[in-house]
C-alpha positions in Angstrom: 3.3 -9.5 -20.1 3.3 -9.5 -16.3 6.3 -8.1 -14.3 7.4 -8.8 -10.8 10.2 -9.2 -8.3 10.9 -11.4 -5.3 13.7 -10.4 -2.8 14.9 -12.0 0.4 16.1 -9.1 2.7 18.2 -9.6 5.8 17.1 -7.3 8.7 19.2 -8.0 11.8 18.7 -11.6 12.6 15.5 -11.9 10.6 14.8 -12.5 6.9 12.0 -10.7 5.2 10.6 -11.7 1.8 9.5 -8.7 -0.4 7.4 -9.4 -3.4 6.2 -7.0 -6.0 3.9 -8.0 -8.8 1.8 -6.6 -11.6 -1.8 -7.8 -10.9 -2.7 -7.7 -14.5 -4.6 -5.2 -16.7 -8.0 -6.2 -15.2 -7.1 -4.8 -11.8 -4.3 -2.5 -13.2 -2.4 -2.6 -9.8 1.2 -2.9 -8.8 1.2 -4.7 -5.4 4.2 -4.9 -3.0 3.9 -7.2 0.0 6.4 -7.6 2.8 6.3 -11.1 4.5 8.0 -12.4 7.7 7.6 -16.2 8.2 4.3 -16.1 6.2 2.9 -13.0 8.0 2.1 -9.8 6.1 4.0 -6.9 7.7 3.3 -4.3 5.0 1.5 -3.8 1.7 1.8 -1.1 -0.8 -0.5 -0.7 -3.9 -0.4 1.7 -6.9 -2.7 1.7 -9.9 -1.6 2.2 -13.5 -5.0 3.2 -14.9 -3.2 5.9 -16.9 -1.3 3.3 -19.0 -4.5 1.4 -20.1 -4.9 0.1 -22.7 -1.4 -1.4 -22.6 0.7 -1.2 -25.7 4.4 -1.8 -26.2 5.5 1.6 -25.0 3.2 1.5 -21.9 4.5 -1.9 -21.0 8.0 -0.5 -20.9 6.7 2.3 -18.5 4.8 -0.2 -16.4 8.0 -2.3 -16.0 9.9 0.8 -14.8 7.2 1.5 -12.2 7.2 -2.1 -11.0 11.1 -1.9 -10.7 10.9 1.5 -8.9 8.2 0.5 -6.5 10.1 -2.7 -5.5 13.4 -0.8 -5.1 11.6 2.1 -3.1 10.2 -0.4 -0.5 13.5 -2.2 -0.1 15.4 1.0 0.5 12.7 2.2 2.9 13.1 -1.0 4.9 17.0 -0.8 4.9 16.9 2.9 6.0 14.4 2.4 8.7 12.0 4.8 7.0 9.4 2.0 6.8 8.9 0.7 10.3 7.9 -3.0 10.5 6.4 -4.7 13.5 8.2 -8.1 13.4 6.6 -10.6 15.9 9.0 -11.5 18.7 9.3 -14.9 20.5 7.1 -15.1 23.6 9.0 -14.7 26.9 8.1 -18.3 28.0 9.7 -19.8 25.0 12.6 -17.4 25.0 13.5 -17.9 28.7 12.9 -21.7 28.9 16.0 -23.7 30.1 17.5 -26.0 27.4 17.0 -29.1 29.7 13.3 -28.4 30.2 12.3 -27.5 26.8 11.1 -30.9 25.8 9.1 -31.3 29.0 7.5 -27.9 28.7 6.5 -28.7 25.2 5.0 -32.0 26.3 3.0 -30.4 29.1 1.6 -27.7 26.8 0.5 -29.8 23.9 -2.1 -27.7 22.1 -3.3 -27.6 18.5 -1.0 -25.3 16.4 -2.4 -21.9 15.8 -3.5 -21.3 12.3 -2.3 -18.0 10.9 -4.7 -16.3 8.5 -3.2 -13.4 6.4 -5.4 -10.4 6.5 -7.3 -9.7 3.3 -5.7 -7.7 0.6 -7.3 -4.3 0.2 -8.3 -2.8 -3.2 -8.4 1.0 -3.1 -10.0 2.9 -6.0 -10.5 6.5 -6.8 -14.0 6.4 -8.4 -13.8 9.9 -10.0 -10.2 9.8 -11.1 -10.8 12.0 -14.1 -13.0 14.6 -12.4 -11.9 14.9 -8.7 -10.5 18.4 -9.1 -12.7 21.4 -10.1 -10.8 24.7 -9.8 -9.2 24.7 -6.4 -11.8 22.3 -4.8 -10.8 18.6 -4.5 -13.6 16.0 -4.1 -12.3 12.4 -3.7 -14.9 9.6 -4.0 -13.0 6.5 -3.0 -14.0 2.8 -2.5 -12.3 0.2 -0.3 -12.8 -3.5 -1.0 -11.4 -6.9 -0.3 -9.5 -8.4 -3.3 -12.5 -10.7 -3.7 -14.8 -7.7 -4.2 -16.6 -7.4 -0.9 -16.9 -3.7 0.3 -15.2 -2.8 3.6 -17.1 -0.4 5.9 -15.3 1.5 8.6 -11.9 1.7 6.8 -9.7 4.7 7.5 -8.9 6.7 4.4 -6.6 9.7 4.1 -5.4 11.9 1.3 -2.5 14.3 1.0 -0.7 16.3 -1.7 3.0 15.5 -1.8 5.0 18.5 -2.7 2.5 21.0 -1.0 3.1 23.6 1.7 3.0 21.4 4.8 -0.8 20.7 5.0 -1.7 17.6 7.2 -3.5 14.7 5.5 -7.3 15.0 4.9 -9.1 12.0 6.3 -12.4 10.1 6.2 -14.0 6.8 6.8 -15.9 4.5 4.5 -19.6 3.8 5.1 -21.6 0.7 4.8 -21.1 0.6 1.0 -17.4 0.7 1.5 -17.1 4.3 0.0 -16.0 7.6 1.5 -15.8 11.2 0.2 -13.0 13.5 1.2 -13.3 17.2 0.5 -10.5 19.8 0.7 -9.2 22.9 -1.0 -6.0 22.2 -2.9 -2.9 23.6 -1.1 -0.2 25.5 -2.8 2.2 23.3 -4.7 5.8 23.9 -3.8 7.6 20.6 -4.8 9.1 19.7 -8.1 7.0 16.4 -8.5 3.7 17.0 -6.7 1.3 14.1 -6.3 -2.0 13.1 -4.8 -1.5 10.2 -2.3 -4.4 8.2 -1.0 -4.1 5.6 1.7 -6.6 3.2 3.2 -6.3 1.0 6.3 -8.6 -1.8 7.6 -8.3 -5.2 9.1 -4.5 -4.9 9.6 -4.1 -4.3 5.9 -3.2 -1.1 3.9 -3.6 0.0 0.4 -2.0 3.0 -1.4 -2.6 5.1 -4.5 -0.4 7.8 -5.9 -1.2 10.1 -8.9 1.4 12.5 -10.3 0.1 15.9 -10.7 1.0 17.7 -13.9 0.2 21.4 -14.4 -2.0 22.1 -17.5 0.0 24.1 -20.1 -1.2 27.7 -20.5 -2.8 28.5 -23.8 -1.1 31.5 -25.3 -3.3 34.5 -25.9 -4.0 35.4 -29.5 
């Protein structure tokens, strides 16, 4: 079962379209995209590798995650927490006098511009089961286009939500589309700590979030 949401959101005089969809178990991604007149203004992606293989219980958890990601993006837009660069009309078209609009259009007949959406990014943590050894974190990440082509020169950053104020750790992908980020785990202070990885390239972004759970202590015998 594939879950998703589509919402038209009024922001001032502009209408945004927010779409969240489960990309299916093959990709295991929850993808949220914010559109304005066909242009992509923002994209947020989370994986759900921890729910594979999907069973009835995992599907219920997946639905809740899809619902929560869609709601979170909508609230971030409404509150202004998520800034969006909405294209504005050009000054020439905005200031043109009503009586001269037809003549101006006739004198500037040009082929319409073709808008090409930036490629969707797929961000993957290659060592999701072994990235932490003691206090040392080693993140091996890969950034690709949705079609599978590796992306070099992508900016990648990682941070621990719920830690004691450390700035994001950053890196850049090489020719193979991969990057390695090394850092020492900061002290966790929040109630729900998480590893957050972001990638940006070619006007697109991708996002991964992994909840961190402390290992239960084994009682001494």
